[in-house]
PLY file of the C-alpha trace (Angstrom):
ply
format ascii 1.0
element vertex 103
property float x
property float y
property float z
element edge 102
property int vertex1
property int vertex2
end_header
107.16 225.39 97.80
106.20 221.96 99.18
109.12 220.38 101.05
109.83 216.73 100.03
111.72 214.24 101.77
112.28 210.65 101.83
112.14 208.37 104.54
112.62 204.64 103.69
112.30 201.18 105.38
111.02 202.43 108.77
109.43 200.07 110.98
106.01 200.59 112.24
105.18 203.07 109.23
101.84 204.47 110.90
103.65 205.22 114.26
106.47 206.73 112.37
104.07 208.92 110.72
102.24 210.02 113.70
105.64 210.92 115.30
106.53 212.76 111.93
103.16 214.72 111.87
103.86 215.69 115.58
107.35 217.14 114.94
105.99 219.17 111.83
102.94 220.60 113.58
105.36 221.55 116.61
107.25 223.47 114.11
104.06 225.11 112.75
104.26 223.50 109.47
100.84 222.82 107.40
100.96 219.26 106.21
98.90 217.34 103.71
98.99 213.52 104.14
98.11 211.49 100.88
97.34 207.71 100.79
94.52 205.05 99.86
91.45 205.50 101.87
92.34 202.54 104.18
95.70 203.94 104.96
94.10 206.93 105.82
91.40 205.77 107.98
94.21 203.69 109.93
96.57 206.69 110.27
93.11 208.86 111.46
92.82 206.24 114.24
96.56 206.28 114.99
96.69 210.16 115.29
94.08 209.66 118.25
96.04 207.05 120.25
99.50 207.05 119.45
100.55 209.11 122.44
97.97 209.35 125.65
99.22 212.70 126.51
99.20 214.52 123.06
97.08 215.24 120.34
98.01 216.11 116.75
95.25 218.22 115.16
93.91 216.75 111.96
90.94 216.39 109.61
90.20 213.30 107.29
88.58 214.23 104.24
86.72 211.40 102.07
87.19 211.55 98.25
84.94 214.50 96.88
84.80 216.18 100.37
85.66 219.96 100.56
87.08 221.26 103.54
84.70 223.25 105.67
85.81 226.67 106.35
85.93 226.46 109.93
88.68 223.97 109.60
90.98 225.61 107.24
93.41 225.98 109.92
93.69 222.43 110.91
97.63 221.77 110.55
97.34 218.28 109.26
94.75 217.34 106.51
94.49 213.60 105.31
93.18 213.26 101.84
93.15 210.62 99.06
93.75 213.31 96.24
95.60 216.63 96.45
92.59 218.23 94.53
91.05 218.19 98.22
93.99 219.64 100.25
93.81 223.27 100.92
97.48 223.56 101.73
100.80 221.58 101.88
104.06 223.19 103.20
104.87 219.76 103.90
103.68 216.84 101.78
103.72 213.29 103.39
102.67 210.52 100.87
101.92 207.14 102.37
100.65 205.55 99.04
102.85 203.62 96.63
102.76 206.19 93.86
103.68 209.64 93.87
100.68 212.02 94.06
99.81 213.78 90.74
101.94 216.76 89.98
104.81 215.40 92.36
106.18 212.82 89.59
0 1
1 2
2 3
3 4
4 5
5 6
6 7
7 8
8 9
9 10
10 11
11 12
12 13
13 14
14 15
15 16
16 17
17 18
18 19
19 20
20 21
21 22
22 23
23 24
24 25
25 26
26 27
27 28
28 29
29 30
30 31
31 32
32 33
33 34
34 35
35 36
36 37
37 38
38 39
39 40
40 41
41 42
42 43
43 44
44 45
45 46
46 47
47 48
48 49
49 50
50 51
51 52
52 53
53 54
54 55
55 56
56 57
57 58
58 59
59 60
60 61
61 62
62 63
63 64
64 65
65 66
66 67
67 68
68 69
69 70
70 71
71 72
72 73
73 74
74 75
75 76
76 77
77 78
78 79
79 80
80 81
81 82
82 83
83 84
84 85
85 86
86 87
87 88
88 89
89 90
90 91
91 92
92 93
93 94
94 95
95 96
96 97
97 98
98 99
99 100
100 101
101 102
């Protein structure tokens, strides 16, 4: 079952998300992040640069893209729609509305 937690009113939302994703991957969680395309692109960039000594393995899937077999073990998957996600032990929603199926 997907774990759902709520984090409100955090400053620097993308930096906070990066730290949260780093923590989750250190605990061997597989995380799906859902958000609008612009937010996902910003998060993708932030994950490459938020800490110069660490890297959070992730893959960004555009709408309609299918996760290639060789990337299925990537612990963080950035998607606009949960239909494109191959896993979600943890779901991080950076959108304004709950994703379909999690209302």
